[in-house]
N, C-alpha and C positions, 0 to 999 in steps of 0.2 A: 445355195451359197456355201462355200467351204468354210470350215471352222477357222476362225482367226487364230493366229499363233499366240496372240496375247503379248504382254509386255515382258520382255526377257532380260532387260538390263539389270545387272546386280544392284541392289539397294543397300544403303547403309542403315542398319536397324539395331545397332548395339544398344542405344539408349531406350529403345522400346522395351527391351527386357528389364532394364533398370526400373522404368516406370511401373511395369507389372509387378515387380518385387515390392515396391513401396506401397502399391495398392491403396491409393487414396491419400497418401501423404505427399503427393507430388504437386499439391496446389500452392505450396509456398517453399521455394527453394532457389538456390543459385548454383551454377556450374562454373568451375574455373578451369583454365587451361594449365595443366601441370608442366607443359613443355617450356613455359616461360618462367625461369627460375626467379625466386624471391618475390616477384609480383603476383604470380598466379592470377592473371586477369579474369574477370567475369566474362564468360562468353554467352551465358544465357541466364535469365532470371524470370521467374514466373510472375504472373499477374498478382497472385496472392502476396508474394514477397514485396512487390512494389506498393501494394495497398498497406501492408503491415509497416513498412519503414517510411512511407510517405514520399518516396522518390520515384521519378519517372524512369522508365526503362532505359531511355537514352542516356540519362545521367549515370546509371550504374555500369553501363558497358565499359569494359577495359579497366575498371577499378579493381583493386585487390579483392580476392574472394575471402581474405581474412577480415574484410569489412572494417578497415581502418576508419572509414568515413562515418561509422556508427559509434566510434569511441567517444567518451566524454570524461568529465572530471572524476567520476566514481568508477570508471573502468579500471580494473586491476592491471597494472603494468606487468606484473609477474605472469598473470594468466595470458595476456596477449602475447608475451614472449613465448610461452609454452605453445600457444596456437601456431605461431609462425614456425616454431621448431618442429611441431608435428607435421606441418605442411612440407617443410624442407626435407624431413626424414621419411616422409611418406608412411606414416604410421597412424594407427587409430588413437583418438584422444577424446576424453570426455571431461567437461568442466562446466561451471556455472559462473556467469559474470554479468555485468551491467552494460548494456548497449543503449544508444540514444537514437531517437528518430525525430522526424519533423513534427509529428502531431503531439497531442498531450495525453495519449492513452498508454498505460503501462501494459506491456505484453510479454509473455514468456516465450522463449524460442528454444528449439532443440535441433541438434545437428546429427544426422544419421549416416551410417556407413554406406558407401558405394563400392562394391567389389568389382574386380576386373574379370571379364569373361575369359574362359579358357581359350587359348590360341590368340589372344589379343597381341598385336604387333606393336611394341612400345616405340619402335623407330618411325612409325608413320605419324607425320605431323599433321594430323587432321582429326576433327571430332567425328563422332558417329552420328546418328540421326537425332532429331529433336524428340522430346519425350512423347510417349504414347498418348494420343488424343489430348493434345494441349488445349486447354480452355482458351477461348478467344478473348480479345480485349473488351468485347462489347457485352453489355448487360442491357437487356430489353427493359425499358422503364414503362410502367403503366401510365398511359396518358388519359387523364380524366377529361371527360367531356363537359362542356358548359351547358347546363340545362336552365332554360329560361321559362318561367311560368307565364304562359300567354295571357292568362286572365288573373291578375294579381288580386283583385278585390271580389272575385267571384261573380261579376256581372258581365253580361254579354257586351262586347265592344260595339260602339255605335257604327263603326265603319269596318269594311272588310280588312283583314290583316294582309300585309305584304309578305307572302310566303308561298311556297310550293304547295298547291292544293292536293290533298290526297284523292286517289281515284274513288269515285262514288259508283258502287255497283251493288246490285242485289245479291243476297246470299244464294239465290237460286240460279244465278248465272254461272255457267261452266266455262272454264278457260280452255280454249282450243288446244293449248299446249300442256295442259295439266296431266297428271299421272292417270287420273280416272278416265279422261277422254282418250288418252293413248291406249289404255287397256280396252276400252270400249270399241275403239276403231279396229283393233286386232280381232276382237270377237266378231264384229260385223264383217271383217275380211274373211274369216273362216266360214261364216254363214253364207257369204256371197259365193265362195268357192263350192260350198255344199249345194247351193241352188244351181250353180253353173254346171255341176256334174249330174245332179239328179233330174232336173227338168228336161233336158234333151233326151236322157235315157228313158224316162217315163213316157214321154210323148212318142218316141219312135219304137220302143220295144214292148211297152205294156199297153199302149192305147191303140196302136195301129191295127191290132187284130180285132178290135171291138166293132160293134155295129155303128154305122153312120146315122141310123134313125133315132139314136138316143135311147133305145130300149134297154140297153145293158147298163145297170147301175154299177158304179165303181165301188171298190172296197174303201173303208175309211182310211184316212191318211195316218201316217205314223206319228209318234210323239215328237220326233225330231222335226217333221214338217210343221207341226203346230207351233213348236218353239221358235222356229225360224220366222214364221208369220208374226209372232209376238215381238221378236227382236226388231224386225223391220218397222213395226208400228211404233215401238218405243224409241227407235232411232229418229223417227220423224219428230216426235215430241221433244227429244233432247236437242235436236238441231235448232228448234225455235228458242232455245235458251243457251246456245253456245256462242261464244265470242268469235269474231273473225277479223281478219286484217284488211283494212281498207286499201284503196289504190294508192293512198299517200303513205302507206306503211305503218299506220297507227292501229292499235287494237281497239275495236269498237265494243263497248260494254252496254250501250243503250239497248234496252229490250225491244223497243219499237223498230230501231234501225236493224236489229238482228232479224226480226220477223220479216221486214220488207226485203232484206237481202236474200233470205232463204226462199221466200215466195217467188222472187224473180230469177232464181238460179236453179236449184236442184229439187224444189218441192214437187213439181210435176213428175219428174222421173222417179222420185222415191215413192210417190203415191201409186203410180202404175205398178211399180215393183212390189208394193206391199198389199195389193188387192188380195183379199182372203179367198182365193179359189178353193183352197182345201176345206173351207167351211161348207161348200156345196157337197163335198164328199162326206163330211162329218154328219150332215143331215140326210144322207142317203138319197140325194137328188141325182137323177139321171141327166147327163149333159151330153151335148154333141161333141164330135171330134174337134170342131173348130174352136170350141171353148177351151179344150186342152191346149191347143196351139197358143192361146192367149197367155198361158203361163210362161211362155218364152220371153215375154216382155220383162220378166224379172232379170234377164241377163243385162238389162240396161244398168243394173247396179255395178257392173264391171267398169262403166265409165267413171264412177267415183274412184274405183281402184286405180285407174290410169292417172287420175288427178293426183292421187296421193303417192304415186311412185316417185315423183320428184322429191318428196320429203325424205325418202330413204335412199336417195341416189348416192349419198356419201358413204353409205354402208355397203360395201361391195358384196359381201356374202348375202345380205338380204336381197339386193337387187338381182344377184345371180340366181338365187332360189326362186324369186318371183318370175323371172323371165323363163326359166325352165318349166315352172308350173304353168305358165301361160301357153307354152308350146305343147305340153302334154294335154292341156285343156282343149286346145284347138284340134289336136289329133282325136280326142274323145268326141268332139262335136262332129268331125268328119266321119268318124266311124258310125255314129248314130244316123247321120244323113244317108250314108252308103247303104246301111241296112234298110232304111225307110224306102229308098229308091228300089232296091231289090224286091222288097215285099210288095210294093205297089205294082211293079212290073208283072208279078205273078197274079195279083188280084184283078188287075185291069185287063188282062189278056186271056185268050182262050187257052185251054190246056195244050193245044197243038203248038203254041209258040212259047211254051215255058222253057224249052231246052236251051234257049239262047241266054237266059238270065244267069247272073253269077250265083244267086242264091239257090236256084234249082240245081246247078252244077255241084254246089257244096252238098245239097241234100242227097244227090245220087252217090257222091263219093263216101258219105257217111252212112249210106243205107237207110236213110229216112226220107223217102220221096214225098212230095206234096200230093194231095188227093182232094177231090171234092166230096163233101158229105152227101147223104141220101137226098137232102132237101136242096141240092145245088140248083135245081131248076127254079127254086124260089129265090135264088140269089143269096144263099146262105154263106157262112164263113168257110174259110179254107182250112183244111186239116193236114196233119203230118208236118214234115219239114224238120230241120235240125233244131236242137235245143237253143234256148236263148243264150246260154253260156257259150256254146260253140259259135253261134252267129255273131255275138259281140266280139269274141276274141279274133275271129277271122276278119271282121270289119275293122277292128283296131289295127291288125297287122297290115291290111291294105292301106289304111290311112297313113300310118307311119312310114311305110315303104314308099308311098307316093309323095309324102312331104319331104322326105330326106333324100330320095333318089327318083328313078323313073319306074320303080316296081320291079318285080321279078317274074311276072307272068303266070304264076300259079293261081293267083286270084286276079282275073282280068275283067275289063269292061267289054260287054258284048252288044248291048242295046245302045241306041242313040242317046238315050237319057244317061245311061251309065258312062258313055264315052265323054259326053259334055261335062259331067261332074268330075271325071278323072282329069280332064284338061284344066278345069278350074282348080282342082286340088294341086296339080303340079305348079300352076302359076302362083298359088298361095304359098306353096312350099318354097319356091324361089324367093318370094318376098320375105318369108319368115327366116330363111337363111341369112338374108341381108340384114334384117332387123335384129332378130334374137341372137343369132350366133355372132353377128358383128359386134353387138353389145357385149356378149360374153367374152369375146377376144379382148375388147377394150378394157373390160373389168379386170380380167386376169393380168393384162399388161400393167394396169394401174396398181394392182396388188403387189406386183414384183418390180415396180419402177425404181424404188429405192435400192433394191438389191442390184438391179441392172446398172444403176448409176455408180454403185460401189465398185462393181467389176470394171466398168469403163474407166473410172478414176485410177483404180489399181493398175490396169493395163497401161494407161498413159504414163503413170509414174515409173513403171518398170521399163517402158520403152525409152523414157527420158534418161534413166540410169544407164541403160545399155548403150544408147547413142553417144552419150557424153563420157562413158567409161569411168564412172565414179568409183572410188575405192569402196571396198566391202564395208568398212566402218561407217562411212558416210551414207552408204545405201541403207544400212541397218537403222541409222538414226532417222533417215527420211521416212522409211516404212513405219517405224514405231510412232513417229510424230503424226503421220497420216492416220494410222489406225486409232490412236488415242483421241485425236481430234474428231474423227468420225464417230467413235463411241459416245462422245459427249454431245455433239450436235446432230448426229445422224445425217450429215451432209447438207444441213440446212444453213444457208448463209443468212444470218439474222439481219444484217444491213440491207441486203437485197430484198428480203421479205418485207421489211418495214418501211422501205423508202417511199411507198405510195400512200402510207397512212398520214393523217394530219399530224402536225408537230405536237399538238396537245396530247394525242393518243400515244404517239411514239415516246414522248417524255414519260408518261405514266407507265408504259411497258418497261422502259429503261430503268425507271426507279425501282420497279419490282424486281427486275433481274439483278440489279446491283445494290439491293437494300442492305446487304451485309457490310459492304464497304461504306455506304453512306450513313450507317449507324455508328461509325467511329465518333468518339468525343470530338475529334477534329472538326466535324461538320455539324455539331449540335447547334451552334450559333448561326448557321447559314439559313437564309430565308428559303421558303419553298421554291421560289423562282430560281434561286441560285442552285439548289439541289437538282432541280429539273435540268438546268443547263449542264451541270456537272455529269449527270447520269447519261447524257447523250454523247459524251466524249470518253466514257469509260470503255476500255477494250479488254478482251481476255487473251491469255497466253498460256503456254504449256512448256514445261521443262522436264526432260528425262534425266535420270541419274547420270551424273558426270557432265552434264551440259552447263556451260557458263551463261548465266543471265547477263552479267556485266563483267567486264574486264577492267583491271586497274589502268587508269589513264584515259579511258574512253570518255567521250562527252556524254553526260547524263541526259537522257531523253525523256524520262518519265519518273513518276513515283510509283512503287509497286506494292501491292497488297497480296499476301500469301493466303490463298483460300484453303489449300490443303497441301500436305507434304512437308518436307523439311529441306532447308538450305543452310550453307555455311558461308561466312564472310572470311576470306583469306587474304593475307598480305605477306609476301615473302615466305609462302608455305606455312605460315603460322595462323591458327584459327583465332579470329578476332571476335566472332559472334556466331551463334547458331540461331537460325530463324525457323519458326514454326507457324502453324495456323493462326491467323490473326495479326501477324507482324507486318509492320509498315517500314519500308526502306526507301531512301531517297536523299533529298537535301533540304536544309532549312532555309536556303536562299533561292527562292523561286520567283519572286516578283520582279527582280531586276533582269534586264535583257543582257545576259552574259553567259558565256560558255562555262558550264560547271564540269570540271574534271573529277573523275571518281578516284578515291584513294585506296580502293581494294577490289578484289575479285569477289563475285557472288556466284556460287556454284551449287547446283542441285544435288542433294543427297538421295532423295527419293523422287518419285514422280510427283510433280508439283503443278497445281492449277493456280494461275495468277490473274489478278486484275490490275490494270495500270491506267494512269491518267497522264497523257502527254503534257510536257511542260508548256508547249506552245498553246495547246488548248486551255490549260489551266490558267495561264497568264491572261488569255482573252476573257475568260469567265470572270476572273478577279478584277479585270479592268471594267467590266460591266457592273460589278457589285463592289465598289470601293469601300463601302461600310463594313463589308465582311473581310476584305483583304487584310486589314490590320490585325483582326482577330486571328485570321488564318496564319499569319507570320508568327504570332506569339504562341499559338496552340500547337503548331506542327513540331516545335522544338521539344515538346513534352510527349507527343504521340509517336515520334519516330523511334523505332526499335534500334536502328543504326543509321548514323548520318554518314553518307558516302561522299560528302563534299571534301575536296582536297584541302588540307590544312585545318580541318576541324579537329578539335580536342575537347573532351568532356572535362568539366570541372565540377566537383562536388563540394559544397560548403559544409561547415560543421553542423552538427545536429544540436537539438536543444531539449529533447525529451528522452527520459530513460526507458530502456527496454531491459528487463531481466532475462538473461539468456542462459539456457542449459545447453552446453556444447558437446557434440560428439563428432569427431573429425576422423575421416579416413581419406587417404589420397592414393591414386594410382598414377601410372605414367601419363594419363590423359585427363582424368576427371578428378576434381579436388573434393568437393563436399556438397551436401544437400541439407537444407534447413526447413523446419516446419514448426508451427506454434505448439506450445505445451499448455493444456488447459490449467487454469489457476487451481491451486490445491484448496 
């Protein structure tokens, strides 16, 4: 997948630098538009400033940044005149005066300098971006849980309680999905592979040369063989105490049910595979060759592996590794059988017919021919021949070449038995190609399916642009929107994905996805059912720098919540407000069936992620919950950052509480001043 170009549109980041310079003082401030003479309207105010003064943000927008609405009886007329003069003359000014707010708490304020960046164009009638990392409207409040004492008087209740009963299980019961059981299963998997490799090799390469009369004792088993025996026995014991999933889909914890289930399913296979054949060797007991062949029943443990493959089917890399391991294991088995057949052909035939066997041909090429010992007349063992290492490597070479192709002829089948085995090997190889490599192809395609879908969508988009001859600017906007949307959702259509889920589950998922918007104070009084209905109609949107979200005079279709980025509200090329993370824009008249015309443009300054609720869907939800509709109408007037309804005008009444304010003013061609509290002396 080629590297994405990224998002190249120029972004308006002037105020990001200002916020960095103030470094922590940007929690309480206002920004005014210096282009509007004498009024210098507020275009942005922080959450902290709203909390400090007691006014909602929508009330403060477009009011003078000289804060006339905070003046009171004890506010000095001389100082207010000096403040206005400093704003008009665009000079720095410091003073201390009394302001008033809606609350009854006295607070000190200070105004700090905002400098103009080098190269700033004073003729541009637009703001820069909203401040760096603006804090949202929302504050998460701890929700205490109601705890009820089930037994108030300390006595056992005479009747059962009406409640969800806790699962009763013994401490000695293992969860089949637990961490310990998962680790144990992987350990058993490795032990099973060890058995699958060593048992056929030992039977064919180390036992086949022994005597059939049982007179040859075997060497003691290795430590690893003993450990595998112990692991298999312990696994049987653990399976008697491990939960399982019933046919109805429920986890069974009852010990008796677990035992019955295990006895009727895998106990017989596990017992056969765990028979301690190696203990016979440990006690130096001579055994016949047929007893060695019984060890191959341990390969039945592989059936358990096939059962658990489905558990890991969602992990492509794991399944790919297991499939290739199974193919290599099959080749190993074929190599062992191929050597076993060649050895038996020599042992069971007279020396005159040895020349036709593949193993004799290999011995001649390597200069290590087979011969009969002096006691050959007594039917003794065969001597000479290639080493075990050379025999195994040659057998594995033949097995792999037969499984993956038709062989190359340098190791060929000559006797009837060898030819029959070669035919079977080729048939098995064809089947393995269909099963193993077919699955490998599907897994690789699944691993790259998302990338392939991205390329397909990109090609379709470019073909559409070429066929309709779209201009370069529009092409750039389409590609950027597509790339940004893809980076957010990775091409997953949430609506399509969740459409088959029950409404209850879809509502819970939607509430989680939209929890930031639903935690606004506007929705605090809504019932849970109302919130669930609202969450199902919330949609997401994206705006690139310079894109218009809303144009003046358009019919308002939704209320919008800014999740990230910054936007500006413009009217006649004059900035009315700057919007940042956590801001809400729309109209306060939403319950009536009427067309709401917008009074300004809303334009993105940076890349913006938005959530919105359509007015049509909102009215339907409010109609279903009339008790919340009245609260919504009153609350939205305070939570709206900017009211886009045509004809709307904010009105701020007088204050009634003093604020002592230490003032430091500086104005530029665009931004007027910044305010933050001063700690009491």
